[in-house]
C-alpha positions as CSV (number, residue, x, y, z in Angstrom):
1,M,88.8,99.2,67.9
2,Q,86.4,99.1,71.2
3,E,88.2,98.2,74.6
4,K,84.9,96.6,76.2
5,S,84.9,94.2,72.9
6,V,88.7,93.1,73.0
7,L,89.1,89.5,74.1
8,L,93.0,88.8,73.7
9,R,95.6,91.2,74.1
10,V,99.1,90.6,73.1
11,E,101.5,93.6,73.8
12,N,105.1,93.4,72.8
13,L,105.3,89.5,73.3
14,K,108.7,87.7,72.9
15,V,109.5,84.7,72.9
16,Y,112.9,83.0,73.1
17,Y,114.5,79.3,73.3
18,E,117.6,79.0,75.1
19,L,120.5,77.5,73.5
20,K,122.8,75.3,75.5
21,K,126.2,73.9,74.5
22,F,126.7,70.5,76.6
23,G,123.5,71.0,78.2
24,L,124.8,73.4,80.5
25,I,126.6,76.5,78.5
26,H,124.5,79.1,77.4
27,V,125.5,80.2,73.9
28,G,122.6,82.3,72.9
29,Y,118.9,82.2,72.0
30,V,116.5,81.7,69.1
31,K,114.4,84.5,68.6
32,A,111.4,82.9,67.5
33,V,108.8,85.7,68.2
34,E,110.4,89.3,68.5
35,G,108.4,91.8,70.0
36,V,104.5,90.9,68.8
37,S,101.1,92.5,70.0
38,F,97.6,92.6,68.5
39,T,94.3,92.4,69.7
40,L,91.1,89.9,68.8
41,N,87.8,91.0,69.3
42,K,85.1,88.8,70.9
43,G,83.5,86.4,68.1
44,E,86.1,87.9,66.0
45,A,88.4,85.5,63.7
46,L,91.6,86.3,63.0
47,S,94.0,84.5,60.4
48,I,98.0,84.6,61.5
49,V,99.8,83.6,58.1
50,G,103.2,83.1,57.5
51,E,106.0,80.5,55.7
52,S,107.3,77.6,58.0
53,G,109.7,78.8,60.7
54,C,107.9,82.6,61.0
55,G,107.0,82.0,64.7
56,K,103.1,81.3,64.2
57,T,102.8,78.1,65.7
58,T,105.5,79.6,68.9
59,L,103.0,82.3,69.3
60,A,99.9,80.2,69.0
61,K,101.3,77.8,71.8
62,T,102.2,80.9,74.2
63,I,98.7,82.5,73.9
64,L,97.3,78.7,75.0
65,G,99.5,78.7,77.6
66,L,101.8,76.1,77.0
67,I,105.0,78.2,76.3
68,R,106.2,80.9,79.0
69,P,107.3,83.9,77.1
70,F,110.3,85.7,77.4
71,A,108.9,88.9,77.9
72,G,105.3,90.5,77.2
73,K,102.2,89.8,78.2
74,V,99.4,87.5,76.9
75,V,96.1,89.0,78.3
76,F,92.8,87.3,78.0
77,D,89.5,88.9,79.4
78,G,91.4,91.2,81.1
79,K,93.4,88.8,83.0
80,D,97.6,88.5,82.1
81,I,97.9,84.2,81.3
82,T,101.6,84.4,81.6
83,Q,100.9,85.6,85.8
84,L,98.4,82.2,86.7
85,D,98.7,80.2,89.3
86,R,97.5,76.4,89.0
87,K,94.0,77.1,89.4
88,A,93.5,80.0,87.4
89,R,95.2,77.9,84.5
90,L,92.6,75.3,84.8
91,W,90.0,78.1,84.4
92,Y,92.0,79.5,81.3
93,S,92.3,75.8,79.7
94,S,88.3,75.5,79.8
95,Q,88.1,79.1,78.1
96,V,90.7,78.3,74.9
97,G,90.2,75.3,72.9
98,F,93.0,73.6,70.8
99,V,92.8,72.4,66.8
100,Q,96.2,70.5,66.1
101,Q,97.0,70.1,63.0
102,D,97.4,66.6,62.9
103,P,94.3,64.5,63.7
104,Y,95.6,61.1,64.3
105,G,98.6,62.4,66.4
106,A,96.2,64.3,68.6
107,L,93.6,61.7,69.6
108,P,95.1,59.1,71.8
109,P,94.4,55.7,70.1
110,F,93.3,53.8,72.9
111,M,90.3,56.2,73.6
112,T,86.9,55.8,72.2
113,V,85.4,58.6,70.6
114,K,83.5,59.1,73.4
115,R,86.2,59.0,76.2
116,I,87.7,61.4,74.3
117,L,85.0,63.8,74.5
118,Q,83.9,63.5,77.9
119,E,87.8,63.8,79.3
120,P,87.6,67.5,79.3
121,M,84.2,67.5,80.6
122,L,85.8,65.2,83.7
123,I,88.6,67.3,84.3
124,H,86.8,70.6,84.5
125,G,83.8,68.8,87.1
126,I,81.0,67.9,84.3
127,R,80.4,64.5,85.6
128,D,76.6,64.0,85.3
129,P,76.3,61.0,82.5
130,K,73.1,62.9,81.1
131,E,74.8,66.7,80.7
132,Q,77.9,64.5,78.9
133,M,75.6,62.8,76.7
134,A,73.8,66.0,75.8
135,R,76.8,68.0,75.1
136,M,78.2,65.3,73.0
137,T,74.8,64.9,71.0
138,K,75.0,68.7,70.1
139,I,78.4,68.6,69.3
140,L,78.9,65.9,66.9
141,T,75.4,66.6,65.2
142,E,76.4,70.2,64.3
143,L,79.9,68.5,62.9
144,K,77.5,66.4,60.8
145,M,78.7,62.9,62.4
146,T,75.6,61.6,62.6
147,P,73.8,59.2,63.6
148,V,75.8,60.0,66.9
149,E,75.9,56.3,68.2
150,D,77.6,55.0,65.3
151,F,80.6,57.1,66.3
152,L,80.9,57.3,69.8
153,G,82.3,53.8,70.1
154,K,85.0,54.2,67.4
155,F,88.4,54.4,68.0
156,P,90.6,57.1,66.1
157,H,92.1,54.2,63.5
158,M,88.4,53.7,62.3
159,L,87.8,57.3,61.2
160,S,88.7,58.9,58.4
161,G,91.2,62.0,58.2
162,G,88.0,64.3,57.8
163,Q,86.5,63.1,60.6
164,Q,89.3,62.1,63.0
165,Q,89.6,66.1,63.1
166,R,85.7,66.9,63.8
167,V,86.4,64.6,67.1
168,V,89.6,67.1,67.2
169,I,87.1,70.2,66.8
170,A,84.2,68.6,69.4
171,R,86.9,68.1,72.0
172,A,88.0,72.0,71.7
173,T,84.4,73.2,72.1
174,I,82.8,71.0,73.7
175,L,83.4,73.3,77.2
176,N,81.9,76.3,75.3
177,P,85.2,77.9,75.0
178,K,85.9,82.1,74.3
179,L,88.3,81.4,72.0
180,I,89.5,78.7,69.6
181,V,93.5,78.4,68.5
182,A,93.0,76.4,65.4
183,D,97.3,75.3,64.1
184,E,96.8,74.0,60.4
185,P,93.8,72.1,60.9
186,V,93.4,71.2,57.6
187,S,97.0,71.0,56.2
188,M,97.1,66.6,56.6
189,L,93.4,66.7,55.0
190,D,93.0,65.4,51.7
191,A,92.2,68.4,49.2
192,S,88.2,67.0,49.0
193,V,87.5,67.4,53.0
194,R,89.5,71.0,53.4
195,V,87.1,73.3,52.5
196,E,84.4,71.3,54.2
197,I,86.1,71.0,57.4
198,L,86.7,74.5,57.1
199,Q,83.4,75.9,56.8
200,L,82.1,73.2,59.3
201,L,84.6,75.8,61.8
202,R,83.7,78.8,60.8
203,Q,79.8,77.6,60.9
204,L,80.5,76.7,64.7
205,Q,82.3,79.9,65.4
206,K,80.2,82.0,63.8
207,E,76.6,80.1,65.8
208,H,78.3,80.1,69.4
209,G,80.2,83.4,68.9
210,I,83.8,81.9,69.7
211,A,86.8,84.0,68.7
212,L,89.3,81.9,66.6
213,I,92.7,82.1,65.9
214,Y,93.6,80.5,62.4
215,I,97.1,79.9,61.6
216,T,98.4,78.6,58.4
217,H,100.9,79.2,55.6
218,D,98.0,78.9,52.6
219,L,96.4,82.4,51.9
220,S,94.3,80.7,49.5
221,T,91.9,79.4,52.6
222,V,92.0,82.5,54.5
223,S,89.1,84.6,52.6
224,Y,86.7,81.3,53.9
225,F,87.7,82.0,57.6
226,S,88.5,84.9,58.8
227,E,87.8,89.3,59.4
228,R,91.6,90.2,59.5
229,I,94.5,89.1,58.7
230,I,98.1,89.3,60.1
231,V,100.8,88.2,58.5
232,M,104.4,87.1,60.1
233,Y,108.1,86.7,58.8
234,A,110.5,85.8,61.1
235,G,109.2,86.5,64.3
236,W,107.5,90.1,63.6
237,V,104.2,90.8,62.1
238,V,105.2,92.4,59.5
239,E,101.3,93.2,57.6
240,E,97.5,93.5,59.7
241,A,94.7,94.8,57.9
242,P,91.0,93.4,57.0
243,T,91.1,90.0,55.0
244,Q,89.4,91.3,51.7
245,K,91.5,94.8,52.0
246,L,94.6,92.6,52.4
247,L,93.7,90.1,49.3
248,D,93.0,93.7,47.4
249,N,95.8,95.6,47.9
250,P,98.9,93.8,49.8
251,L,101.5,96.4,50.9
252,H,104.6,94.8,52.4
253,P,107.0,92.6,49.7
254,Y,106.5,89.7,52.1
255,T,103.0,89.7,51.7
256,K,102.8,90.6,47.9
257,A,105.4,87.5,47.7
258,L,103.0,85.1,49.8
259,L,100.4,85.8,47.9
260,E,101.7,85.4,44.4
261,A,102.9,81.8,45.1
262,I,99.1,80.9,45.6
263,S,98.5,78.0,43.5
264,D,95.9,78.6,41.0
265,P,95.2,75.3,39.3
266,T,94.6,76.1,35.5
267,A,96.2,75.5,32.2
268,E,97.3,78.7,31.4
269,N,99.2,78.7,35.2
270,L,101.3,75.8,34.5
271,K,103.3,77.2,31.3
272,T,104.3,80.2,33.8
273,F,106.9,80.0,37.3
274,K,106.2,81.7,40.6
275,R,108.3,84.3,41.2
276,V,109.2,83.8,44.6
277,P,111.7,86.0,47.1
278,P,115.5,84.7,46.2
279,G,117.1,83.1,49.4
280,E,115.9,81.4,52.4
281,P,114.5,82.5,55.7
282,P,117.2,83.9,58.3
283,N,118.6,82.4,61.1
284,L,116.9,83.5,63.8
285,V,119.9,82.6,66.1
286,N,121.7,85.5,64.7
287,P,119.2,87.2,62.6
288,P,119.9,89.7,59.9
289,S,120.5,93.9,60.9
290,G,118.0,96.1,60.0
291,C,114.5,94.9,58.4
292,R,114.8,90.5,58.6
293,F,113.6,90.4,55.1
294,H,116.3,93.0,53.4
295,P,118.6,89.9,52.1
296,R,115.1,88.6,50.2
297,C,114.0,91.9,49.7
298,E,113.4,93.3,45.9
299,M,112.5,96.8,47.0
300,R,115.1,97.3,50.1
301,I,116.1,100.7,50.3
302,D,120.3,100.3,50.5
303,G,121.4,102.2,54.2
304,L,117.9,102.0,55.3
305,C,116.8,98.8,55.1
306,D,119.6,96.7,55.5
307,K,120.6,99.3,59.0
308,E,117.7,100.0,60.5
309,K,114.9,98.2,62.2
310,P,111.4,99.5,60.5
311,E,108.6,101.3,62.2
312,Y,104.8,100.3,61.8
313,F,103.3,102.8,59.9
314,W,99.4,103.1,59.7
315,I,98.0,103.2,55.9
316,D,94.4,104.2,57.6
317,D,92.9,103.1,60.9
318,Q,92.7,99.3,59.5
319,Q,95.8,98.6,57.8
320,R,99.5,98.7,59.5
321,V,102.4,97.4,57.7
322,L,106.4,97.1,59.0
323,C,108.3,98.6,55.9
324,W,110.7,101.7,55.5
325,L,108.9,101.9,52.0
326,Y,105.4,103.5,53.3
327,K,107.7,106.1,55.5
328,R,105.7,109.2,54.7
């Protein structure tokens, strides 16, 4: 990976939530993200996958600058965004768009679509009505919300779920950002519109050369969407690889379990039960020693996986895995 093409660099990121008794006495931390590192190229689409509670949304919000990390860096276009002053944070908010999980909850119910799309432009000094209308017309047309005039005067409750999510996407991209973070952008939508929304977002990303981070628990959608996948478990990155390489040849036992759990709606599949790892994700206040996945792993090496934190092993120059099984 050439340095000049890197847009985002996450370096040994740690995000802890402090626990207090009676609101005063420190009693520990929830270690939501623990030592995460990766890079994202300009114009690249990256998927971050894992089950609920793995830390992927906390990671996304830290990249967005909404959460201050306990340690580590998030470097965007050469600038450490964890150290930005107020003016620089305003600049950063114009460079990064956010597509939330719940479109209705993300849209102010008292604003029309026009006012919702005007808001980020006004904040960032775009006040010419002609330029505002040109940007709104362009992005809504690209998102197939036409005739544009029919939608600008509507309130969120007057739109379908798919239309609401298109407005969220339009708001996230109207300032021409360099990066979009999409956190489970289709999980609240009907199955009939999920693929359409993903394809529209992917088309926008490609046409405008936007880098994209797609947060999901559903590995069945990532093949539509990304060039590379990061798999998270209990705050750790346990595997990273190009999308097709990971789908064809998963290495970490947890990645294999996620793939085995993908729904396959066929009559034959209804006769069988999916194999899932036993137990539950660990308590991140007091995570298990060694590998955090070892209590649920059928392939664990007793005396090693339960004692020592695993290292990253590079299988080749594209795929790495956090697992003692690949120690040479």
